[in-house]
C-alpha positions in Angstrom: 113.3 92.3 73.0 113.6 92.2 76.7 115.1 95.2 78.6 116.7 95.1 81.8 116.9 98.3 83.9 118.7 98.8 87.2 117.9 102.0 89.1 118.8 103.4 92.4 116.7 106.1 94.4 116.4 107.7 97.8 113.1 107.3 99.8 111.1 110.4 100.7 109.3 108.9 103.6 110.6 109.1 107.3 112.2 105.9 108.4 109.4 105.3 110.9 107.1 104.9 107.9 109.4 102.5 105.9 107.9 99.2 106.8 104.3 100.0 105.9 105.4 102.0 102.6 107.5 99.4 101.4 105.1 96.6 102.3 102.6 98.6 100.1 104.9 99.2 97.3 105.9 95.6 97.1 102.4 94.3 97.3 101.1 96.5 94.6 104.2 95.9 92.3 103.9 92.2 92.5 100.6 92.3 91.2 101.1 95.0 88.6 104.3 93.4 87.4 102.8 89.7 87.2 99.9 91.3 84.9 102.3 93.1 82.7 105.0 90.4 82.3 107.8 92.4 84.3 110.2 90.7 86.5 112.7 91.8 88.9 114.0 92.4 92.3 114.0 95.3 95.0 116.3 96.1 97.8 115.2 98.8 100.3 117.5 100.0 102.9 117.1 102.7 105.4 118.6 105.2 102.8 118.0 103.7 99.4 116.2 101.6 96.9 117.8 99.5 94.4 115.7 97.8 91.8 116.1 95.8 88.7 113.1 95.6 86.3 112.9 93.3 83.3 110.5 92.8 80.3 109.3 93.8 77.0 110.1 97.6 76.2 106.2 98.1 76.1 106.0 97.1 79.6 109.3 98.5 81.2 109.1 101.8 79.6 105.6 103.0 81.2 106.7 101.6 84.4 110.1 103.5 84.5 107.9 106.6 83.7 105.7 105.9 86.7 108.8 105.1 88.8 110.3 108.5 87.9 107.2 110.3 88.9 106.5 108.5 92.2 106.6 111.0 95.2 107.8 108.2 97.5 111.3 108.5 96.4 113.5 111.0 94.6 117.0 111.2 92.8 116.2 108.3 90.7 119.2 107.3 88.9 119.3 104.6 86.0 122.7 102.8 86.5 122.3 100.2 83.9 119.9 99.8 80.8 120.5 96.6 78.8 118.5 95.7 75.6 118.0 92.1 74.6 119.0 91.0 78.1 118.0 87.7 79.4 115.9 87.4 82.4 117.7 86.9 85.6 114.5 86.9 87.9 112.1 84.6 85.8 110.3 83.4 89.0 109.7 86.7 90.5 107.3 89.5 89.5 109.1 91.2 92.3 111.5 89.5 94.8 112.1 91.8 97.8 114.9 92.1 100.2 114.7 94.4 103.3 116.9 96.8 105.1 120.7 95.8 105.6 123.8 97.9 106.1 125.5 95.3 104.0 123.3 96.1 101.0 123.5 99.7 101.5 127.2 99.7 100.7 126.6 98.2 97.3 124.1 100.8 96.6 126.2 103.7 98.0 129.0 102.8 95.3 126.7 103.7 92.6 125.3 107.1 93.8 125.7 110.2 91.6 129.0 112.0 92.3 130.8 108.8 93.5 133.5 107.5 91.4 132.3 104.2 90.1 134.6 101.4 89.7 134.3 98.9 86.8 132.0 96.3 88.0 130.0 98.0 90.6 126.6 97.6 88.9 127.3 94.0 88.2 128.2 93.2 91.8 125.0 94.7 92.9 122.9 92.9 90.4 124.8 89.7 91.3 124.0 90.1 94.8 120.4 90.7 94.0 120.2 87.6 91.8 121.9 85.4 94.5 119.3 86.5 96.9 116.5 85.7 94.8 117.5 82.2 94.1 115.3 79.5 95.6 117.0 78.0 98.5 116.9 74.1 98.6 115.0 72.8 101.4 116.9 70.6 103.8 115.4 67.5 105.1 114.0 67.7 108.6 115.9 65.3 110.9 113.9 64.1 113.6 116.6 62.7 116.2 114.0 62.0 118.9 114.3 58.3 120.2 
């Protein structure tokens, strides 16, 4: 059975360190996830992370335990856990999308203490799914005479 876990968290490092820290997290996670058969995506904004991890329970459970103990972020909140969920990110050991105020709005709606509206998690995951889709390549036109 496949599990799908969506969590949000708050980075503990300074914004000036964000680019290097996130690059290191993504590089390590892509290799580790590929080895373990885990797929998913990550959005890192200036103030929050949002991540989907997918895979067998024996791969996702230890990964979530490590995530919960990782000192590079705090306030880890699992906002959705589905069992026997289909994979949405089959092609990605970890798709990554960078800082954006637009993304931040989707994450803030899920913060603890906020009144969540029906569909908030699904809207975030839908955004992440659309961003991870391969973009069709447009033919290059050469209009030179």
